[in-house]
C-alpha positions as CSV (number, residue, x, y, z in Angstrom):
1,X,-36.8,-84.0,-73.0
2,X,-38.7,-81.9,-75.5
3,X,-40.7,-78.9,-74.3
4,X,-44.3,-79.1,-75.2
5,X,-46.6,-76.4,-76.3
6,X,-46.1,-73.8,-79.0
7,X,-45.0,-71.0,-76.6
8,X,-42.5,-73.2,-74.8
9,X,-41.1,-75.0,-77.9
10,X,-40.5,-71.6,-79.5
11,X,-38.0,-70.9,-76.8
12,X,-36.0,-74.2,-77.1
13,X,-33.3,-72.9,-79.4
14,X,-32.7,-69.9,-77.1
15,X,-32.5,-71.8,-73.8
16,X,-29.5,-73.5,-72.2
17,X,-30.9,-76.8,-70.7
18,X,-28.5,-78.1,-68.1
19,X,-28.4,-80.9,-65.6
20,X,-30.3,-80.6,-62.4
21,X,-29.1,-82.7,-59.4
22,X,-31.4,-84.0,-56.7
23,X,-34.6,-83.4,-58.5
24,X,-36.5,-85.8,-60.9
25,X,-33.4,-87.5,-62.2
26,X,-30.5,-86.4,-64.4
27,X,-30.4,-85.3,-67.9
28,X,-28.5,-83.2,-70.3
29,X,-29.6,-80.8,-73.0
30,X,-28.0,-78.5,-75.3
31,X,-28.8,-75.2,-76.8
32,X,-27.4,-72.1,-78.3
33,X,-25.3,-70.9,-75.3
34,X,-24.5,-67.6,-77.0
35,X,-28.2,-66.7,-77.1
36,X,-29.0,-67.9,-73.6
37,X,-30.4,-65.3,-71.2
38,X,-29.2,-67.4,-68.2
39,X,-25.5,-67.8,-67.4
40,X,-24.0,-71.0,-65.9
41,X,-22.9,-70.8,-62.3
42,X,-21.2,-73.1,-59.9
43,X,-24.0,-73.0,-57.4
44,X,-27.2,-73.2,-59.4
45,X,-28.2,-75.2,-62.5
46,X,-31.6,-74.3,-63.8
47,X,-33.3,-76.8,-66.0
48,X,-36.3,-76.2,-68.1
49,X,-37.1,-79.9,-67.9
50,X,-38.1,-79.1,-64.3
51,X,-40.1,-76.1,-65.5
52,X,-41.9,-78.3,-68.0
53,X,-42.7,-81.0,-65.4
54,X,-44.1,-78.3,-63.1
55,X,-46.2,-76.8,-65.9
56,X,-47.6,-80.1,-67.0
57,X,-48.5,-81.0,-63.4
58,X,-50.6,-77.9,-62.7
59,X,-54.1,-77.2,-63.7
60,X,-55.1,-74.2,-65.9
61,X,-55.2,-71.0,-63.9
62,X,-52.6,-72.3,-61.4
63,X,-49.7,-70.2,-62.6
64,X,-49.1,-69.1,-59.1
65,X,-47.9,-72.7,-58.2
66,X,-45.1,-72.4,-60.8
67,X,-44.1,-69.0,-59.6
68,X,-44.0,-70.1,-56.0
69,X,-41.9,-73.2,-56.8
70,X,-39.4,-71.0,-58.6
71,X,-39.2,-68.6,-55.7
72,X,-38.7,-71.4,-53.2
73,X,-35.8,-72.8,-55.4
74,X,-34.4,-69.3,-55.6
75,X,-34.3,-68.8,-51.9
76,X,-32.7,-72.2,-51.4
77,X,-29.9,-71.5,-53.9
78,X,-28.8,-68.2,-52.5
79,X,-29.6,-64.5,-52.6
80,X,-26.8,-63.7,-55.1
81,X,-28.9,-65.1,-58.0
82,X,-32.3,-63.7,-56.9
83,X,-32.6,-61.2,-59.6
84,X,-31.8,-63.7,-62.4
85,X,-34.2,-66.3,-61.1
86,X,-37.0,-63.7,-60.8
87,X,-36.4,-62.8,-64.4
88,X,-36.8,-66.5,-65.4
89,X,-40.0,-66.6,-63.3
90,X,-41.4,-63.5,-65.1
91,X,-40.5,-65.0,-68.5
92,X,-42.5,-68.2,-67.7
93,X,-45.4,-66.2,-66.3
94,X,-45.5,-64.1,-69.5
95,X,-45.9,-67.4,-71.4
96,X,-48.9,-68.5,-69.3
97,X,-52.3,-66.9,-69.5
98,X,-53.1,-65.1,-66.3
99,X,-56.9,-65.5,-65.6
100,X,-57.1,-63.2,-62.6
101,X,-55.1,-61.5,-59.9
102,X,-56.3,-63.9,-57.2
103,X,-54.7,-66.8,-59.2
104,X,-51.3,-65.3,-58.5
105,X,-51.7,-65.2,-54.7
106,X,-50.4,-68.1,-52.7
107,X,-52.4,-69.4,-49.7
108,X,-49.9,-67.8,-47.3
109,X,-50.4,-64.5,-49.0
110,X,-54.1,-65.0,-48.7
111,X,-53.7,-65.3,-45.0
112,X,-51.6,-62.1,-44.9
113,X,-54.2,-60.2,-46.9
114,X,-56.9,-61.4,-44.6
115,X,-54.9,-60.2,-41.6
116,X,-54.1,-56.9,-43.2
117,X,-57.8,-56.4,-44.2
118,X,-58.9,-57.0,-40.6
119,X,-56.3,-54.5,-39.4
120,X,-57.4,-51.9,-41.9
121,X,-61.1,-52.4,-41.0
122,X,-60.3,-52.1,-37.3
123,X,-58.3,-48.9,-37.9
124,X,-61.1,-47.4,-40.0
125,X,-63.7,-48.3,-37.4
126,X,-61.5,-46.7,-34.7
127,X,-61.1,-43.5,-36.7
128,X,-64.7,-43.3,-37.6
129,X,-65.7,-43.7,-34.0
130,X,-63.3,-40.9,-33.1
131,X,-64.7,-38.7,-35.8
132,X,-68.3,-39.2,-34.5
133,X,-67.2,-38.6,-31.0
134,X,-65.5,-35.3,-31.9
135,X,-68.5,-34.2,-33.9
136,X,-70.9,-34.9,-31.1
137,X,-68.8,-33.1,-28.5
138,X,-68.6,-29.9,-30.7
139,X,-72.1,-29.9,-32.1
140,X,-73.6,-26.6,-33.0
141,X,-74.3,-24.3,-30.1
142,X,-73.1,-26.8,-27.4
143,X,-71.3,-25.3,-24.5
144,X,-71.9,-21.7,-25.5
145,X,-73.3,-20.8,-22.0
146,X,-71.9,-22.0,-18.8
147,X,-70.9,-20.8,-15.3
148,X,-67.8,-19.5,-13.6
149,X,-67.1,-19.0,-9.9
150,X,-66.3,-15.6,-8.4
151,X,-63.2,-16.2,-6.3
152,X,-64.2,-13.5,-3.9
153,X,-67.9,-14.3,-3.2
154,X,-67.8,-17.9,-4.4
155,X,-71.0,-17.2,-6.3
156,X,-71.8,-18.8,-9.7
157,X,-71.7,-16.3,-12.5
158,X,-73.4,-17.1,-15.8
159,X,-71.1,-16.7,-18.7
160,X,-72.3,-14.9,-21.8
161,X,-72.6,-16.3,-25.3
162,X,-70.9,-15.3,-28.5
163,X,-74.4,-15.5,-30.0
164,X,-75.6,-12.6,-27.8
165,X,-74.9,-8.9,-28.4
166,X,-71.4,-7.6,-28.0
167,X,-70.7,-5.8,-24.8
168,X,-66.9,-5.1,-25.2
169,X,-64.7,-4.0,-28.0
170,X,-62.0,-6.6,-27.5
171,X,-62.0,-10.0,-25.9
172,X,-58.7,-11.8,-25.3
173,X,-58.8,-15.5,-24.9
174,X,-55.9,-17.0,-23.2
175,X,-55.7,-20.9,-22.9
176,X,-53.6,-22.1,-20.0
177,X,-52.2,-25.5,-19.1
178,X,-49.7,-25.7,-16.2
179,X,-48.7,-22.0,-16.7
180,X,-48.2,-21.2,-13.0
181,X,-44.7,-19.9,-13.6
182,X,-45.3,-18.0,-16.9
183,X,-48.9,-16.7,-16.4
184,X,-48.0,-13.7,-14.3
185,X,-45.6,-12.1,-16.7
186,X,-48.0,-12.6,-19.6
187,X,-50.9,-11.1,-17.7
188,X,-48.9,-8.2,-16.4
189,X,-47.8,-7.2,-19.9
190,X,-51.3,-7.7,-21.4
191,X,-53.0,-5.7,-18.7
192,X,-50.5,-2.9,-18.9
193,X,-51.1,-2.5,-22.6
194,X,-54.9,-2.7,-22.3
195,X,-55.0,-0.1,-19.5
196,X,-52.8,2.3,-21.5
197,X,-55.2,2.1,-24.4
198,X,-58.2,2.5,-22.2
199,X,-56.7,5.6,-20.6
200,X,-56.2,7.2,-24.0
201,X,-59.6,6.1,-25.5
202,X,-62.6,5.9,-23.2
203,X,-64.6,3.9,-25.8
204,X,-62.0,1.1,-25.7
205,X,-63.4,-1.7,-23.5
206,X,-61.9,-5.1,-23.0
207,X,-62.0,-8.4,-21.2
208,X,-59.5,-11.2,-20.6
209,X,-60.8,-14.8,-20.6
210,X,-58.4,-17.3,-19.1
211,X,-59.4,-20.9,-19.9
212,X,-57.7,-23.4,-17.6
213,X,-57.3,-26.7,-19.5
214,X,-57.2,-29.0,-16.5
215,X,-53.9,-27.7,-15.1
216,X,-52.2,-29.8,-12.4
217,X,-50.3,-27.0,-10.8
218,X,-51.5,-23.7,-9.3
219,X,-52.5,-22.0,-12.6
220,X,-56.1,-21.4,-11.4
221,X,-54.9,-19.9,-8.1
222,X,-52.6,-17.4,-10.0
223,X,-55.4,-16.5,-12.4
224,X,-57.9,-15.9,-9.5
225,X,-55.5,-13.5,-7.9
226,X,-55.9,-11.2,-10.9
227,X,-59.7,-11.8,-10.9
228,X,-59.8,-10.5,-7.3
229,X,-57.7,-7.5,-8.2
230,X,-59.5,-6.5,-11.4
231,X,-63.0,-7.9,-10.9
232,X,-64.8,-10.5,-13.0
233,X,-65.9,-7.9,-15.5
234,X,-62.3,-7.5,-16.7
235,X,-60.8,-11.0,-16.1
236,X,-62.7,-14.2,-16.1
237,X,-61.5,-17.7,-15.4
238,X,-63.2,-20.7,-17.0
239,X,-62.1,-24.2,-15.7
240,X,-62.6,-27.1,-18.1
241,X,-62.1,-29.6,-15.2
242,X,-59.8,-31.9,-17.2
243,X,-57.2,-31.6,-19.9
244,X,-59.1,-31.5,-23.2
245,X,-56.5,-29.7,-25.3
246,X,-55.6,-26.2,-26.4
247,X,-58.2,-26.3,-29.2
248,X,-61.0,-27.1,-26.7
249,X,-59.8,-24.3,-24.4
250,X,-59.8,-21.7,-27.2
251,X,-63.2,-22.8,-28.5
252,X,-64.7,-22.5,-25.0
253,X,-63.3,-19.0,-24.5
254,X,-64.4,-17.9,-27.9
255,X,-68.0,-19.1,-27.4
256,X,-68.2,-17.3,-24.1
257,X,-66.8,-13.9,-25.3
258,X,-68.4,-10.5,-25.3
259,X,-66.1,-8.6,-27.7
260,X,-66.6,-7.3,-31.2
261,X,-63.1,-8.5,-31.9
262,X,-61.8,-11.8,-30.4
263,X,-58.1,-12.4,-30.0
264,X,-56.5,-15.7,-29.0
265,X,-53.0,-15.5,-27.5
266,X,-50.7,-17.7,-25.6
267,X,-50.4,-17.4,-21.9
268,X,-46.6,-17.3,-22.0
269,X,-46.4,-14.0,-23.7
270,X,-44.4,-15.3,-26.7
271,X,-46.0,-12.8,-29.0
272,X,-45.5,-9.1,-28.3
273,X,-48.8,-7.8,-27.1
274,X,-48.5,-4.4,-28.8
275,X,-48.8,-6.3,-32.1
276,X,-52.5,-6.4,-31.4
277,X,-52.8,-3.0,-33.1
278,X,-51.2,-4.5,-36.2
279,X,-53.9,-7.1,-36.4
280,X,-56.7,-4.5,-35.7
281,X,-55.5,-2.3,-38.5
282,X,-55.3,-5.2,-41.0
283,X,-58.7,-6.2,-39.8
284,X,-60.2,-2.8,-40.8
285,X,-58.4,-2.9,-44.1
286,X,-59.8,-6.3,-44.9
287,X,-63.3,-5.3,-43.9
288,X,-63.1,-2.2,-46.1
289,X,-61.8,-4.3,-49.0
290,X,-64.6,-6.8,-48.5
291,X,-67.3,-4.1,-48.4
292,X,-65.9,-2.5,-51.6
293,X,-66.1,-5.8,-53.4
294,X,-69.6,-6.6,-52.2
295,X,-71.4,-3.3,-52.9
296,X,-70.5,0.2,-53.8
297,X,-73.5,1.5,-51.8
298,X,-72.5,0.0,-48.5
299,X,-70.3,2.2,-46.4
300,X,-68.1,1.4,-43.5
301,X,-70.3,3.4,-41.1
302,X,-73.3,1.3,-42.0
303,X,-71.9,-2.0,-40.7
304,X,-70.3,-3.1,-37.5
305,X,-67.5,-5.6,-36.7
306,X,-70.2,-8.0,-35.7
307,X,-71.7,-8.3,-39.2
308,X,-68.7,-9.3,-41.3
309,X,-66.7,-12.5,-40.9
310,X,-63.0,-11.7,-41.2
311,X,-59.9,-13.3,-39.7
312,X,-56.3,-12.0,-39.3
313,X,-53.5,-14.4,-38.3
314,X,-50.2,-13.4,-36.7
315,X,-47.3,-15.0,-38.6
316,X,-43.8,-16.0,-37.8
317,X,-42.9,-16.9,-41.3
318,X,-40.5,-14.0,-41.6
319,X,-38.5,-15.6,-38.8
320,X,-38.3,-19.0,-40.4
321,X,-34.7,-18.8,-41.5
322,X,-33.5,-17.7,-38.1
323,X,-35.5,-20.5,-36.5
324,X,-34.1,-23.1,-38.8
325,X,-30.6,-22.1,-37.9
326,X,-31.3,-22.5,-34.1
327,X,-33.3,-25.7,-34.1
328,X,-31.9,-29.2,-34.2
329,X,-31.9,-30.8,-37.6
330,X,-34.6,-33.4,-36.8
331,X,-37.0,-30.7,-35.6
332,X,-36.4,-28.9,-38.9
333,X,-37.2,-32.1,-40.9
334,X,-40.3,-32.7,-38.8
335,X,-41.4,-29.1,-39.3
336,X,-40.9,-29.3,-43.1
337,X,-42.8,-32.5,-43.3
338,X,-45.7,-31.1,-41.2
339,X,-45.9,-28.0,-43.4
340,X,-46.2,-30.2,-46.4
341,X,-49.0,-32.2,-44.8
342,X,-50.8,-29.0,-43.9
343,X,-50.5,-27.8,-47.5
344,X,-52.2,-31.0,-48.6
345,X,-55.0,-30.7,-46.1
346,X,-55.7,-27.0,-45.8
347,X,-54.4,-25.8,-49.1
348,X,-52.0,-22.9,-49.9
349,X,-52.3,-19.3,-48.7
350,X,-51.2,-19.4,-45.0
351,X,-47.5,-19.8,-44.3
352,X,-47.8,-20.1,-40.5
353,X,-50.8,-21.9,-39.3
354,X,-49.5,-22.6,-35.8
355,X,-48.9,-19.1,-34.5
356,X,-51.0,-18.6,-31.3
357,X,-51.9,-15.0,-32.1
358,X,-55.1,-14.9,-34.1
359,X,-58.0,-12.3,-34.3
360,X,-61.6,-12.9,-35.5
361,X,-64.6,-10.7,-35.8
362,X,-67.6,-11.8,-33.8
363,X,-69.4,-13.1,-36.9
364,X,-66.3,-15.2,-37.9
365,X,-66.0,-16.6,-34.4
366,X,-69.6,-17.8,-34.5
367,X,-69.2,-19.7,-37.7
368,X,-65.7,-21.1,-37.1
369,X,-65.8,-22.2,-33.5
370,X,-69.3,-23.8,-33.7
371,X,-67.9,-25.9,-36.6
372,X,-64.5,-26.7,-35.1
373,X,-64.1,-30.3,-33.9
374,X,-60.4,-30.8,-33.1
375,X,-59.4,-30.3,-29.5
376,X,-55.6,-30.3,-29.6
377,X,-52.7,-28.9,-31.6
378,X,-54.1,-29.1,-35.1
379,X,-57.2,-27.0,-34.4
380,X,-55.3,-24.1,-36.1
381,X,-55.1,-26.0,-39.4
382,X,-58.8,-26.8,-39.1
383,X,-59.6,-23.1,-38.7
384,X,-57.7,-22.4,-41.9
385,X,-59.6,-25.2,-43.6
386,X,-62.9,-23.9,-42.3
387,X,-62.1,-20.3,-43.4
388,X,-61.6,-21.6,-46.9
389,X,-64.8,-23.6,-46.9
390,X,-66.9,-20.8,-45.4
391,X,-65.3,-18.1,-47.6
392,X,-64.0,-16.1,-44.7
393,X,-61.1,-13.9,-45.7
394,X,-57.8,-14.5,-43.9
395,X,-54.8,-12.2,-43.8
396,X,-51.4,-12.9,-42.3
397,X,-49.5,-10.2,-40.4
398,X,-45.9,-10.5,-39.3
399,X,-45.6,-10.3,-35.5
400,X,-42.8,-10.1,-33.0
401,X,-42.2,-13.5,-31.5
402,X,-39.9,-14.7,-28.8
403,X,-39.0,-18.3,-27.9
404,X,-40.1,-18.9,-24.3
405,X,-38.6,-21.8,-22.4
406,X,-41.0,-24.6,-21.4
407,X,-42.6,-25.5,-24.7
408,X,-45.1,-28.3,-24.5
409,X,-44.6,-29.5,-28.1
410,X,-42.9,-32.9,-28.1
411,X,-42.3,-35.7,-30.6
412,X,-45.5,-37.3,-29.4
413,X,-47.4,-34.1,-30.0
414,X,-46.1,-33.9,-33.5
415,X,-47.3,-37.5,-34.1
416,X,-50.7,-36.6,-32.8
417,X,-50.8,-33.5,-35.0
418,X,-50.2,-35.7,-38.1
419,X,-53.0,-38.0,-36.9
420,X,-55.3,-35.0,-36.5
421,X,-54.5,-33.9,-40.1
422,X,-55.8,-37.3,-41.2
423,X,-58.9,-36.7,-39.1
424,X,-59.5,-33.4,-40.8
425,X,-59.2,-35.0,-44.2
426,X,-61.4,-37.9,-43.4
427,X,-64.0,-36.0,-41.3
428,X,-64.8,-33.4,-43.9
429,X,-63.9,-35.6,-46.9
430,X,-66.3,-38.4,-45.9
431,X,-68.9,-35.8,-44.7
432,X,-68.9,-37.1,-41.2
433,X,-68.3,-33.5,-40.1
434,X,-70.9,-31.3,-41.6
435,X,-70.3,-27.5,-41.9
436,X,-73.1,-25.3,-40.5
437,X,-73.0,-22.1,-42.5
438,X,-75.8,-20.3,-40.7
439,X,-74.7,-18.1,-37.8
440,X,-77.1,-16.3,-35.4
441,X,-77.0,-12.6,-35.8
442,X,-77.4,-10.0,-33.1
């Protein structure tokens, strides 16, 4: 049988036409075997007579039918010759004009694409609904004023707002979830440090805000013991009622603070409390640097900590090599992967985004925590992102950190963190989450 068509007939001298059993009859052909791109095998005999019959039986634009027939033959004959038969299919496809991408898609693939499209649409709808829900729950100014209960008198006490004037020098926000066994040691160390500073400096005033994130143990009872001992002016307990996440607890505490400087710290006391002074010193240096860059006529005495948005983050990056040696290999792999994703979302500059020891000026807290949407582990990354968008200077300071048993970070938490990174990218990238740049001044 002679191949028809200029493009097919030009290949006749190069092709080895062999017998094909069980198809449309028997036949033999000859060609230049030395120049043939297809070798003879015991299992498969490919005939271009069959290819010609297929080509003549299809309509223009139905190249996909030829490719599908070749693939079916290929699968029937065995996987050992898959690559060679695919090459032959590609050769024939190159000889045929390809009208459109849709012409290369088989009906079965069409069904698969439809199913995949529906899945993608459902996933996008789910994510967009979640983005809108987070945005509405953390709208500007929402939840800045609420009430707490005095454990002694059982009276309702109205909590202050971060938008009001500062009444203390330092506010410490301590989120707590099922911290019954670790809260006492953390509070004892913190109160000891604060009282020593207050004894040396009468102008040093402070408060500790414990935000219970829906604990199922006796965390609230332990915290109220300290409220009774030190009075609500020193220690306050805010109950969220249900578990919303560490980010939600920190945001609630920040928006109800009275300090000029606001420090978030973990309830387990993993970071040495005396490192608070390091963050304060770096805060003053950053403010002086910012004032010097803004105006030569503005002096440090003319402004207060309330007026300038600055953030200082504690960092454990200097302990990374030691931590890598102690952790299991899969945790190190997950950590490296997470850091890479953080780099893509928040950008470079901060080596340790997840350290729970961070200090903000009152002005920075107003802008950051009224814009923050995430409620769980990745809220730290969102804070870094917001600092970059709001042009709030951020400095890292090495802190002393100790691994405390009872970590709540699990593989499921890491998976949720990766999902929240996607939410950050989509929420701000699609402008579902708008950034409010105006902050209320004192």
